[in-house]
N, C-alpha and C positions, 0 to 999 in steps of 0.2 A: 536732700532739702525737703522740708515739709512746711505747710502753711495751715493754720487753724481755720476750720470752717466756722461760720457765724450763723446765728439763727435770728430770724425776725418772725413775729407772731401777729396774725390778724384774727378777726372773729371766726372766719371759716377756713383758714389755711395757715400753714407754717412754711417758711421758705428757708432753705439752707443755701448759703452763699460762700464762695471762695474768691477773694480778691476781686469782688465786683461781679462775678459770674454766678448766676443762679443755677446750681447743679441739681436741685431737687425742690419740688413743691408738694407738700402733703395736704391734700384737699380733705377736709373733715366732714363737711355737710354738702355734698354735691346736689345741685339742682337738676335732678334727672327724673325722667318718667318712671313710674313704678315698675313697668315691664323691664327696665334695665337693672333692677335690683340695686337701688342706690346704696352706696357704701363708700367709706374713705378709700383713697387711692393716691399713689405717687405719679404725678405728671405736671409739668414736664420733668423728665430726667435728662441731664446734659453732661457732656464731658467737661473737663476743666477749661477747654477753649470755647465752650458754649454750643458745641454741635449737638443736635437732637438725638436722644436715645430711646424715645418712647412715642407712642401715638395714643390718641383718645377718641372715642366715638367714631371709629372708621365706618364707612358706609356699609361694609359687609356684615359687621357685628357691632352695633352701637353700644353694647354693654361691655366691650373691651375698653379698658381705661388704664393705660400706662402699666404700672406694676401694682397689683392688688391681691389681697387675700380674700378668697371666696371658696364656694363649694357648689358643685353642679347638682348633685343628688344627695339629699338628706331626708331619708324616710318619706319620700314622696314630695318633698319641698325643694325648691330651686332658689338658691341664693346666688346663682351665677348671673342670671338675667336671660332674657330671650326665651325661645321655645325650649321644651323639655324633650329629651329623647325617650320615646316609648317603643319598646321592642315590638316589631311586627307592623308598626304604622309609621315609624320615623319620627321626625320632630313635630311636636304639636304645641300650639299656644294654649297653655293651661292657666287656671287661676291659682297658681301655686308659687308665684315669684315673691320672695321675701326681701328683707333689707337688713343691712348691718349698720348699726348706729353708734357713732362716737358718743360716749357718756361723759368722760372727764379724763384729764391727765393726772397721773400719779407723780410723774416727774418729767420736767422739761429742763434741759441744762446744757451748758457748754463747759467742758472741763477736759483737761489733759489732751488737747488737740483733737477733740471730737465733739459731736453734737449727739445727744440721745433723747429719745421721746418714749415714755412708757405711759400707756393709756388703758382704759377700760372701755369695752364695747359690748353691745348686746345684739344678738341675732334674732330677728322677729319674723314670724310667718305673716302672710297677708291677712290672716284672721286675728292678728294681734296677740299671738302667743309667743312668749320669750322662750326660745329653745336652747340657746347657747350663750354663756357668759365668757367673754374673751379678755385676756390680758395680753397686750401686744407691745413689743419694743422694736424701735428702729434705732440703729446706731450708725452714724455717718463718721467715717474715720479713715486713717491712712492716706490722707491727702498728700500727694507727692507731685508738685509742679514739674520737677526735673524729669520725671518719667511719664508725666501726663496721665496720672491715674488717681482714683479714689475708690473706697470700698464702703459697702453697706452690709451690716449684719441685721438679720430679721429673725425675731423669735416670737412665738405665740403659744398660749395655753388656752385650749378650748374645753370648757366644762359643760357637761350635759346638765341643764337645769330644767329640762322638759318634764321630768317625773316619770318618763318612760324611756325604754332603750332607743337609741338613735343608730341608724344604719347610714354610714357615710360612704358614698360610692361615686360613680362616674358614668358617663354614657357607655363605657366599655363594660362595667359591671352590670349595666342594664341591657347589654347585648350587642352594642356596636363595636366593631373591631377598630383598634388603633385610635380610640377617641377617649383616652383616659385622663382628660384634662380636669384638674381640680386642685385646690390648694393655692399656693403662691403662683401667680400667673403674670407673664410679661407679654405685652403687645408692642412690637417694634415699629419704627417708621416704615411707610410704604416703600421707600427706596431700598430698604434692606431685604425686600423680597428676592429670593434666589441667593441669599447670602450663604456663607460657608458655615457648616456645623461640624465640630470635632468633639469627641468624648474621650475620657481618660482611658477607655478600653481600646482606642484606635479606630472605633467605628466613626463613620462620617455620614453627613447628610441624612437621608431618610432611614438609614440603617440604625440610627440612634433611637427611633421611636419605640417606646415600650421596653427599653433595656435598662439595666442597672449600671450605673457608672458613678464614680466619686464626683465627677464634674463634667460639665460641657462648656464649650466656648462657641459663641455665635459672633460672626464677623460680617459686617455689612458696609455698604458705601452710602455716602451722603448725597442728597440732592443739593443744588445751589452752591455748596462749598466743596472744595477739593478734599479728596481722601475719604477715610472711613474710620471705623472704631471697632472695638471688640468688647463683648461682655462675657466675663467668665463667671459661671454660676456653679456653686457647690451643692450637691444633693443634701448635705448636712445630715441631720438626725431626725428621727421620729420615735416617739414612745409607743406608737401603734404596733400592732402585730404583723402588719404587712410592710414590705420594704418600699422605699422610695424608688419609683421608676420614672423615666423621662417621657413627657409629652413634648414633642418639638417638631416644628415644621418651618421650612423656609419658603415653601410654595403651598397654596397660592398667596400666603402672607406670612410674615415672620412672627412666630410665637414660641414660647417655651414655658414649661411648668415642671418643677420637681414634684411629681404627683404622689401623694401619700396613699392613694387608693386607685391606682391606675387600672388594675384588673382584679383587685380583691377588695372586698368591702371591709371598712373599719367599723367595729361595733363599740359603741359607748353606752354602758349601762348608766342609770341615773347617778349623778355626781362624779362619774369617771372623767378623767382629764386626758386630752391628747395634746402632747407637746411637740412642736416642730421648730427646727432651727435651720437657717440657710444663710449663705454668704454670697454676695455678688461683688465683683471687681470690674470697674468701668475704665477702659483704657482708650486713650485719645489717638489711636492709630489701628490699622489693620495688622494684627500680630501674626507672624508665621508660627508654625507648629512648635518649633524649638522654644520660642519665647513664651508661648502659651503654657507649655509644660513646665518651664522654669517658674512662671508666675503661680501656677497651680501648686507647685511644691512650696513656694514662699508663703502663700496665703491660705494654705489648708487650715481650716478652723481647728 
């Protein structure tokens, strides 16, 4: 049994709803301080029953916002937000925090039991230089009330329009161990802290950090309401020369990122394009290993 998602559109956000439950809200023009690197993001994300699956502006990292596409180290610029890791001195607040701006939609539609959004965005340095032109697509699909799940496909193409080579890296490429966060990034609800992490290789918990795996699953418990949920995320594909590796933590807070430059820099020459694709499946219960593995086989892109 499936049910079609529907879309409503406002001036600054789009909302995807299933049978009266808002499962995703895409914020286009956030009202955020410049130090948080304002950019479009998905929050809240919810299960089909309405349980929360994301957090925004947590006290520990105000620039963490739901599910967002971003990059921490780009030729000295920071599109992530917050301080920048500098080898030998740690994190420093620098005048290098840029922003990612929604320009326009090329396609917004409801068709064939899915909702899809295709847009153009630009990445700007604080000095007003446009460095990256982005084409991004979100596809909300596979709504299945009977099994309590839905899926999101994310795709992006990043074109270097700076006129000079861009070096796309992470705190780990800058010298900090196990901090390769960059690319598509999820911040979970505070109650998911200490949740279970499983990867396709059989590694669990902290063992997954910095490893390659076709997918990971993050399972957490809800506050206020009974039970919990599971997010299955696929590493997907990258056109870059470096493989996707996982940045993932359940302590001291729940986060994950299929990082395209975890510990190796991606180089983009002028007019070069980096293409990334990922899939996430949101399940309205805490899945055991056997069910996670079965869902991974079913939903592999």
